[in-house]
C-alpha positions as CSV (number, residue, x, y, z in Angstrom):
1,M,3.2,143.0,115.3
2,I,-0.2,141.4,114.9
3,K,-0.6,137.6,114.2
4,K,-3.9,136.1,113.1
5,E,-4.6,132.5,112.2
6,V,-7.1,131.9,109.4
7,T,-8.4,128.9,107.5
8,V,-8.5,128.6,103.8
9,I,-12.2,127.9,103.1
10,N,-12.6,128.7,99.5
11,R,-13.1,125.7,97.2
12,V,-9.7,125.6,95.4
13,G,-7.3,127.1,98.0
14,L,-4.6,129.7,97.3
15,H,-4.3,129.5,93.6
16,A,-3.3,132.4,91.4
17,R,-6.4,134.5,91.7
18,P,-6.7,134.5,95.5
19,A,-2.9,135.0,95.8
20,S,-3.1,138.0,93.6
21,K,-5.9,139.5,95.8
22,I,-3.8,139.0,98.9
23,V,-0.8,140.7,97.3
24,Q,-3.0,143.5,96.0
25,I,-4.3,144.3,99.5
26,A,-0.9,143.8,101.1
27,S,0.8,146.1,98.5
28,Q,-1.6,149.0,99.4
29,A,-0.5,148.8,103.0
30,K,2.6,150.3,104.6
31,A,2.9,147.4,107.0
32,H,5.0,144.4,106.2
33,L,3.1,141.1,105.7
34,W,4.3,137.6,106.3
35,I,2.3,134.5,105.7
36,V,3.2,131.3,107.5
37,K,2.1,127.7,106.7
38,D,3.6,124.6,108.3
39,G,6.6,126.6,109.4
40,E,7.3,128.1,106.0
41,R,7.2,131.9,106.1
42,V,6.9,134.0,102.9
43,N,6.5,137.6,102.0
44,G,2.8,138.4,101.7
45,K,3.6,141.0,99.1
46,S,5.1,138.4,96.7
47,I,2.6,136.5,94.5
48,L,5.2,133.8,93.9
49,G,5.8,133.5,97.7
50,V,2.1,133.2,98.4
51,M,1.5,130.6,95.7
52,M,4.6,128.6,96.9
53,L,2.7,127.8,100.1
54,A,0.3,125.6,98.1
55,A,-2.4,126.2,100.7
56,E,-5.4,124.1,99.8
57,R,-8.9,124.1,101.3
58,G,-8.7,123.5,105.0
59,S,-5.2,124.7,105.4
60,K,-4.5,126.9,108.5
61,I,-2.2,129.8,107.9
62,I,-0.9,132.6,110.1
63,L,-1.0,136.2,108.9
64,E,1.7,138.4,110.5
65,A,1.7,142.2,109.9
66,N,4.1,144.7,111.3
67,G,3.8,148.5,110.7
68,E,1.6,151.5,111.2
69,D,-1.5,150.1,109.4
70,E,-1.1,146.5,110.5
71,A,-4.5,146.2,112.2
72,T,-6.3,147.5,109.0
73,L,-4.2,145.2,106.8
74,I,-5.0,142.1,109.0
75,Q,-8.7,142.9,109.1
76,R,-8.9,143.4,105.3
77,L,-7.2,140.0,104.8
78,V,-9.4,138.2,107.4
79,D,-12.5,139.6,105.6
80,L,-11.1,138.3,102.3
81,F,-10.6,134.8,103.6
82,Q,-14.0,134.8,105.3
83,N,-15.7,135.8,102.1
84,K,-13.9,133.0,100.2
85,F,-12.0,135.6,98.1
86,Y,-15.4,136.5,96.6
87,E,-15.1,133.5,94.3
88,D,-17.7,131.1,95.5
């Protein structure tokens, strides 16, 4: 299992569009993805779960991946966060 903390740096946080991008990347992977914010842990392949976190700009979240392609999945998601979900 790989865990990586990331900060939400895009302007509007994890609203519908960024959540769908996370789920799209996670769904392409064989690894399981969990996202944790303030002790709440949700399935990273569920758009409703990701949106329920209500992570706004500045929020710190933990990405947890477990499976054969976990490293690739985490790296793709870290890139997505660092590039502000390609929205700004």
